[in-house]
N, C-alpha and C positions, 0 to 999 in steps of 0.2 A: 846487628840484626836488621834484616831487611823487612820493611813493612809494605804490604800491598794494599792498595786502595780498592775497596769493593764498590761496585756500582756499574752503571751503564755508560758507555761512551756516547758522545754526541752523535756519532754515525749510527750506532745501534738504535737510538731514540728516533732519529729521522726515518730510518727504515721502517720501524714499527708504525709510526704516524702515517707514512705513505701507504702501508698495507691497509691500515684502518680506513684511510681516505678512499682507496680503491673499492674496498668492500662496501662502504657507505654509498658510493656512487652507483654501485650495482643494485643494492638492496632498496634504496629509497624509492625509485620508480616502481619496483615490484610491489612494495608495501602500499603505495598509493592505489594500485590496481585492486588490491585486496579490500581497501577501505570502500571503494566504489561498489565492488561486488557485494560487500556486506550491507551497504545502505540500500541497494536495489533489492537484495534478498529480504531485508527487514521490511521494506515497503510492500513487497509481494506477500509476505507473511501476515502483515496487518490487514491486507485486503482479504486474505483467506479467512482470518478471524472474523472480519466484518461480514463476509458472506455467510458464515456459519451462524452468526448472531442474527442476521436478517432472516435466514431460513427458520431459525427457532422462533423468532417473533411472528413469522408468517404462520407457523403451526399454531401458535397461541391465538392469532387472529381467526384462523380457520375454525378452531375449537369454539370460539366465542360467537362468531357471526356466520361462519361457513361461506365467507365472501373473499377469502384471500386470493382466489383465482382471478378476481377482477383487478388486482393491483398489477400494473404493468411496469412501473418504475418508481424509484425512490431517490430523493436527493437529500443531501445533508450539508450543512455548512458548519465550519468550526466555530467554537465559542461555547460559552457556558449556558446558552439558552436551550432548555429541554425541548422547545418546539421549533428547533432550527432546521427541521427537515420538511420535505414535501412528498406527498404520496399522489401518484397519478394513476387513475383507474383506466379500465378498458375503453371507456368512451372519451378518454383524453382529458376529463375534468379532474381538477384537484379535489380530493375527497373532503367531505364534511361529515362523514358517518362515524361509526364507532371506531373504525380504523383510521381515524383522523391523523393528521400530521403529528401532533403532540403525543397522542396515545401510542402510535406506532414507534415514534422516536424513543419514547420512554421504554418501550419493550426492547428495543435494540440496545439501549444503554444498560438494561439489566444483564445483558450477556457480553457486552463489550463497553466497559466504563470509559475507555479512552477514545470513544468515537468522537468526542468533543474536539479532539485534536485535528480532525481531518475534514476536508471537503470531500464528498463522495457522490457517486452516481451508481445506482444498482438497477439492472435490468431483471424484471421478474416475468415469469410465464407459467401459467397454470398453478399458481400458489407456491412457486419455487423461485428462489433467486438464482439466476443462471449466469450472471456476470456482474463484477464489481470493479470499479476503478476508484482510487482514492489518492489524495496527496495532502500534505500539510501546507498551509498557506506559506508563501514565501520560501518554499523548499523546492529543490529541483528534482527530487526523487518522487516518482509516482509508482504506485503498485496496482496490479490487477489480479483478479482471480476469476477463472482459472489463469494460471501464470503463462509465461511464454511470450506475452505481448511486449513487456518491458524487459530489456536486457541491458547488460553493462555497455554494449555497443550503441544502443539507441536511446538510452534514458534521457539524454539531453534534448534530443529532437522531440521525443514523445512528451516531454514536460510541458510543451506548448500546445499539445493536442487537447481538445475538449474531453472532459471526463466521460461524457455520454458516448462519444465515439470510441474511447478506449474500452468502456464497459461492453459495448456491442461487439467490439473486436474480440474481447476476452470470451464473451458468451459464444461467439461463433467458433473460436478456437477450441472451446470446450465441448463442441458438438451440438450447439443449439441450432436448430434448423427451422424454427417457426417463421412463417411468412409475415407475421404481425410483429416485426421488430420495431423497438422504440429507439 
């Protein structure tokens, strides 16, 4: 009686491994592009969330003091300090009023608890946040809202740009036309 051995020959295994290698060589670069796109999209989404949180905080400030329109910009630094932000008013002074740095920052944290993870700059006009730029410290991904300023193609060069410049670019891209730009 003749017995046949079951299994793959060495040549069949080599062919399968070669096919897998070719597919991996094609897919790995494509997958790296998706990772970059995902990180840029995530940063822009965080900026969008921050802009909404700032606008909600501005509504609260306006209800309390009716002076939200005087706020021209806000900055924040990462860390666990609730007073890690600065509010700049229309006259260019850093505020010491009821919409002080700590009070405003706490209001923002109420609507975006992860704001502590980011350094940010927000441009405000007429009691509305019109542009935001943010980044995590030591991270190369920066996000803006309105979006379109940071893309997969330019995120590396824009990561070295000042957040205030990026926020102004985002505000302008979103249709902000005030002559009193900060």
